[in-house]
Steps between C-alpha positions, in 0.01 A plus 500: 500500500228574264627740226163672472501586871854640466402711204204652700733553789753687292255740321574780528874436569611622837725807487817298598425175292693403196336484156315148519472332159281181487593236250273218402696267274356409169796286395686283738688275274853622541705763702577686183135510385385638841762763514424602149128530580571712804739722322259553205222581744709748692601676178142535404421642840798756474367612162159550639637703803697746263565789576467440867860368514631771259304803631694751272327337210145606619330658205717329225274294290528250233505327255749693295860467441571870571456444873688187544838674520358726769387228733822295440688824607294544810545131591876525458516807722286334758740199486795732541385609843336179624574127504310429180675334208489773218468294182237272651303804633528687178359204303214446739400868487509487115285187503249676746482797271456318169338171600749302308803278621856619426726276294737505805513184714608505852595182699246387774721623782492858374132486426419372849710745685393786280128427524499476873677852519226631270224375732683638802512844325151497369349432851763698696567191710836347619435141405285268285366171643362227280213294627470173323172316507593134470259297293366166653619169358830593358717192407838475672687627196291809480514572861886496474475729189285763683721509809810537284346775302386702786847458671660629183265794493562579859875510451541620151222760527599630835153453631426587863350153543291220347206378680331179410124434567263220415606145446790340676830366337535138638761426229735791601648466845652841531156691516372549863148604549400758767137627579457878490228664692311749304311800636196398693271697265616289213493165681148589590405533129580138435193285453253798478420468130286246321687202366413572134706816498825329613619438148861421467450429126441873473868582551640661193846627405826397642589812681306745722631836620381728781300809387691827454342809640384748236472259209303203379624163619760376244349143537155618383427545135152615601631786726739615232230502241255679713759773576575542142130579443450712797805713419306639196202626700487823713223356715747239624731761653587459864550125498792324665609153446595253784480732804525367863228584757565494868198480733704539821780313699274200592397424145731385228527742198340398173580574136240621250561433132342830374381787702323834452543651853292814455203278391574252753494221252717187491517275208636150490598294193479133593707236324425122547708497816219697672295178485733305724419444868715743687492778249131471472443543871768782512292685234193484697672634810662783315162607336347522848780714627476735194122529512510563891733796405245636254652366172303350216672173381464410135638166381561378143651192379790468263256350250269798516787745448679300218164418344366856470731756669292787359190370674679484824631852459137622416380341827767682686419826349128467577580400867750777554283757335227410750733519797624837392149635463404363839811644656411850369143465623625399848739804497243748400256376771746605770558848365352786754 
């Protein structure tokens, strides 16, 4: 199965789906190195998702040592009434607040299980599934290391499952392949885009998380930066991040990065993955759905946002101001 097609098929996540985390190995040398890479990436993701997994900490900000005891206490109280491990959760909350690692060190088994529980809590889902995109051309020793690593993560991290996509494992005889049929709408997207946008070299980062409704995607530095700027402007009020649209029972729902519903304006922040074949075709189909429903669709690349976020914010302000004036004019023309 193609990992890009699977990502499109699972965005937005169905209501009864687990949290689906995609892992693209950067290191494949040894089992320990792969496990360490995954755990470090999961920890960074957990920090970015704070305080979704510790909702009582909403409004507590950092840095500053004065608030660390407060979040530690909240984490300990949460652990006392749930299955979280208190010391690990308290340390993770303190790191999320201050941006600095604790001197405490937890063994990989504690980190794996604790981070899976944090992701389950953040997304309010019962399980976490790890999708591993297997690189082409791995030598036999690295095939064995990757399989051993994901087996360790599955059992020690209490994952709901591990799905392997991409290249086969001819050197590992305990892996059995099975073809999974994707929704027809996703299958139809394959092959629609020009070859020059199918860019596997554009893959960045070891771990990709699904978007969380109501906040910028924790994977996206560009989304987080744009929200930081927008939060300081009154004209940006009414925005909502990562909202799901439904166009009826016969059409799959879609997710919009940033939405101003009153102004019927959708904004997409495109990373390099949007140049790849299936994602490129899916974007075009989504734009048509939104435009048919009367929404304007504005697209900015990560490079545009990271290069000059204030210029992007200014363009949004001009566009929204125009939409608001037009909306008032249309409303007044119908007054009797």
